[in-house]
C-alpha positions as CSV (number, residue, x, y, z in Angstrom):
1,M,77.7,168.1,74.9
2,G,75.0,170.2,76.9
3,F,74.5,170.3,80.7
4,Y,71.4,168.3,80.4
5,R,73.0,165.7,78.6
6,E,75.9,165.5,81.1
7,R,73.4,165.5,84.0
8,E,71.5,162.5,82.3
9,I,74.9,160.5,82.0
10,A,75.9,161.4,85.8
11,E,72.3,160.0,86.6
12,S,73.1,156.8,84.8
13,L,76.5,156.4,86.1
14,A,75.2,156.8,89.7
15,Q,72.6,154.2,89.0
16,A,75.3,151.6,87.7
17,C,77.2,152.4,91.0
18,R,74.1,151.5,93.0
19,V,73.5,148.4,91.0
20,L,76.8,147.3,91.5
21,A,76.5,147.8,95.2
22,G,73.3,145.8,95.3
23,F,75.2,142.8,94.0
24,N,77.9,143.2,96.5
25,M,80.5,143.8,93.9
26,T,82.7,145.8,96.0
27,D,83.1,147.1,99.6
28,G,82.4,150.6,100.8
29,A,83.3,153.4,98.8
30,H,85.8,151.4,96.5
31,G,85.2,151.0,92.8
32,H,84.0,153.4,90.2
33,V,82.1,153.7,86.9
34,S,83.1,156.1,84.1
35,Y,81.8,157.3,80.6
36,R,83.8,158.5,77.8
37,M,82.9,162.2,76.7
38,E,83.6,163.8,73.4
39,D,86.3,166.0,74.3
40,D,89.0,163.7,75.8
41,T,87.3,163.8,79.3
42,M,85.4,161.2,81.3
43,L,82.6,161.4,84.0
44,I,83.5,159.2,86.8
45,K,82.5,158.6,90.3
46,G,84.5,160.8,92.5
47,K,86.7,160.3,95.5
48,G,88.0,162.6,98.4
49,P,86.7,164.0,101.4
50,G,82.9,164.0,100.5
51,Q,82.9,160.6,98.9
52,V,80.1,158.2,99.5
53,G,80.0,154.3,99.1
54,L,78.6,153.0,95.5
55,R,75.2,152.3,97.2
56,H,74.8,155.9,98.1
57,T,76.0,157.4,94.7
58,A,74.0,160.3,93.2
59,A,74.6,162.6,90.3
60,R,76.4,165.1,92.4
61,D,79.2,162.4,93.1
62,I,80.1,162.2,89.5
63,V,83.0,164.4,88.4
64,K,84.5,165.4,85.3
65,V,88.1,164.5,84.5
66,N,90.4,165.0,81.6
67,W,92.9,162.5,80.3
68,D,95.8,163.6,82.3
69,A,93.5,162.4,85.3
70,D,93.0,166.1,86.4
71,M,89.6,167.4,87.6
72,V,87.6,169.5,85.2
73,D,84.4,170.0,87.1
74,G,82.7,168.7,90.2
75,P,82.1,169.5,93.9
76,D,84.9,170.9,95.8
77,D,84.8,168.1,98.2
78,L,85.7,165.5,95.5
79,Q,88.3,164.8,93.2
80,P,89.4,162.2,90.5
81,P,89.9,158.7,91.6
82,S,93.6,157.4,92.2
83,E,93.0,154.8,89.5
84,S,91.6,157.2,86.8
85,F,94.4,156.1,84.5
86,L,93.1,152.5,84.4
87,H,89.8,154.0,82.8
88,I,91.8,156.6,80.7
89,W,94.1,154.1,78.9
90,I,91.3,151.7,78.1
91,Y,89.6,154.5,76.3
92,K,92.8,155.4,74.6
93,A,93.4,151.9,73.4
94,R,89.7,151.1,72.5
95,P,87.7,153.7,70.6
96,D,84.8,151.4,70.7
97,V,84.6,151.5,74.3
98,M,82.3,154.2,76.0
99,S,82.1,153.0,79.6
100,V,84.4,151.3,82.1
101,V,83.9,149.7,85.4
102,H,86.5,148.9,88.0
103,V,85.3,147.0,91.2
104,H,86.7,144.4,93.7
105,P,84.2,141.4,93.5
106,K,84.9,138.7,96.0
107,H,85.0,135.5,93.7
108,A,87.1,137.1,91.0
109,V,89.6,137.9,93.6
110,L,89.5,134.5,95.0
111,L,90.4,132.9,91.7
112,T,93.3,135.1,91.0
113,I,94.8,134.4,94.6
114,T,94.5,130.7,94.1
115,G,95.5,130.6,90.6
116,K,92.5,128.7,89.5
117,P,91.8,129.1,85.7
118,I,88.4,130.1,84.3
119,V,87.2,127.4,81.9
120,S,84.3,127.4,79.5
121,A,82.3,124.7,81.3
122,Y,78.6,125.9,80.7
123,G,76.2,126.9,78.1
124,P,75.0,130.4,76.8
125,Y,72.1,130.1,79.5
126,R,74.1,131.7,82.2
127,P,75.8,135.0,82.2
128,G,79.6,134.8,81.7
129,A,79.7,132.0,79.1
130,D,80.9,134.0,76.3
131,L,83.5,135.6,78.3
132,A,84.8,132.3,79.4
133,R,84.8,131.1,75.7
134,D,86.8,134.1,74.6
135,G,89.1,133.8,77.5
136,V,89.5,136.3,80.4
137,P,93.1,138.1,80.6
138,I,94.8,138.4,84.0
139,Y,96.7,141.5,84.8
140,P,99.6,140.3,87.0
141,D,100.0,143.3,89.3
142,A,97.9,143.9,92.6
143,R,99.0,147.4,92.9
144,T,96.7,150.3,92.5
145,I,97.0,151.5,88.9
146,G,97.8,155.2,89.7
147,T,100.3,156.0,86.8
148,P,100.1,156.4,83.1
149,E,102.4,153.7,82.6
150,Q,100.4,151.1,84.7
151,G,97.2,152.3,83.0
152,E,98.9,151.6,79.6
153,A,100.1,148.2,80.8
154,F,96.7,147.2,81.9
155,A,95.1,148.3,78.7
156,E,97.6,146.3,76.9
157,T,96.9,143.2,78.9
158,M,93.1,143.7,78.6
159,G,93.4,144.1,74.7
160,N,90.3,143.6,72.8
161,H,88.4,141.8,75.5
162,N,85.6,143.4,77.5
163,V,86.7,142.0,81.0
164,A,90.1,141.5,82.8
165,L,91.1,140.1,86.2
166,M,93.6,141.9,88.3
167,T,95.6,139.6,90.5
168,G,94.7,139.9,94.1
169,H,92.9,143.1,93.5
170,G,89.7,143.1,91.5
171,I,88.4,143.4,87.8
172,A,87.8,145.9,85.0
173,S,84.9,145.6,82.4
174,A,84.1,147.8,79.2
175,G,81.3,148.3,77.0
176,D,79.8,150.4,74.5
177,C,77.3,151.9,77.1
178,I,77.0,152.3,80.9
179,E,74.5,149.5,81.0
180,R,76.7,146.9,78.9
181,S,80.1,147.7,80.9
182,T,78.2,147.1,84.3
183,M,76.5,143.8,83.0
184,N,79.8,142.6,81.8
185,A,81.2,143.3,85.4
186,L,78.3,141.3,86.8
187,A,78.4,138.4,84.4
188,L,82.3,138.1,85.0
189,E,81.5,137.8,88.7
190,I,78.7,135.2,88.0
191,L,81.2,133.4,86.0
192,C,83.9,133.6,88.7
193,E,81.4,132.4,91.5
194,T,80.4,129.4,89.5
195,M,84.1,128.6,89.0
196,V,84.7,128.9,92.7
197,D,81.7,126.6,93.5
198,A,82.8,124.2,91.0
199,Y,86.3,124.0,92.3
200,R,84.9,123.2,95.9
201,I,83.2,120.2,94.4
202,G,86.0,118.9,92.1
203,T,87.5,120.1,88.9
204,P,85.7,122.0,86.3
205,Q,85.6,120.1,83.0
206,P,85.6,122.5,79.8
207,L,82.9,121.8,77.4
208,P,84.1,120.3,73.7
209,A,84.2,123.2,71.3
210,S,82.1,121.1,69.2
211,T,79.1,121.3,71.6
212,W,79.2,125.1,72.0
213,G,76.9,125.7,68.8
214,N,75.8,129.0,68.0
215,R,76.2,131.6,70.8
216,T,72.9,133.2,70.0
217,E,70.3,133.4,67.1
218,Q,71.2,136.5,65.2
219,P,68.6,139.4,65.4
220,T,66.6,140.0,62.4
221,E,66.8,143.3,60.2
222,T,64.4,145.0,62.7
223,G,66.9,144.1,65.6
224,R,64.8,141.7,67.2
225,R,65.1,137.8,67.3
226,R,62.1,135.8,66.2
227,R,62.2,133.7,69.4
228,G,63.6,134.1,72.9
229,S,65.3,137.3,74.1
230,A,65.0,140.3,72.0
231,G,68.7,140.5,71.2
232,G,70.7,143.7,70.4
233,T,70.1,146.7,72.3
234,E,66.6,145.8,73.2
235,G,67.5,142.5,74.9
236,M,70.3,144.1,76.7
237,L,68.2,146.9,78.1
238,A,65.5,144.2,79.2
239,S,68.2,142.4,81.1
240,W,69.5,145.7,82.5
241,R,65.9,146.4,83.9
242,D,66.0,143.0,85.6
243,Y,69.4,143.9,87.1
244,V,68.1,147.2,88.5
245,A,64.8,145.6,90.0
246,E,66.8,143.0,91.8
247,A,69.4,145.6,93.1
248,E,66.3,147.6,94.3
249,D,65.2,144.5,96.2
250,R,68.6,143.8,97.8
251,L,69.0,147.5,98.6
252,G,65.4,148.0,99.8
253,S,65.1,151.2,98.0
254,R,64.3,152.7,94.4
255,I,67.5,153.1,92.5
């Protein structure tokens, strides 16, 4: 993979970090987004003496890390995150995953520290509905995932799901591209926020499976649905542009 392609990926990772900051998905410099490269390495937001918060992330803040969690390339004032093994082991376990997010969103943490379950309580009009239907795994350890053994255990808990909660800690999400892994993280937090609000009112009631219906109309051969959202990659990127615009409004700057 050439220099310019790596630079393009670094720009996309930095944008994803800024979007997550715009939606208050973590505090300060905590959290990171990564992308799987072709040679058993990944690009990921760096930590160290020169680190910045997610809202200030630029392409220069992205470092290249191998699957032993060692630095391959990047500025001298940055180094691999301590939780690089979380990303590495998801990639090892899931060949379909190209990008991983780890952040500490408030409502996801609230649910895990109170032991309140996520239930499938609303329809597909609201983000996170499919995540609730599929079930959200919960990793039972709040410690930083700083060893290969911890990373492997987390990946086993996550399994084939694209999101997982980490008790008293945060979440991880995965996707086939940077945009999708980031939107999965955002959708999970919207789901968790809805659950927290519902528990404040009463006890969320799961929808009967018979009322779920089809999740979405399947795209046509051209990749676009006949009605409603485009679906497929086109629909995903349309949603992503909306998230970017909203994050720009919240941060007060172009991202």
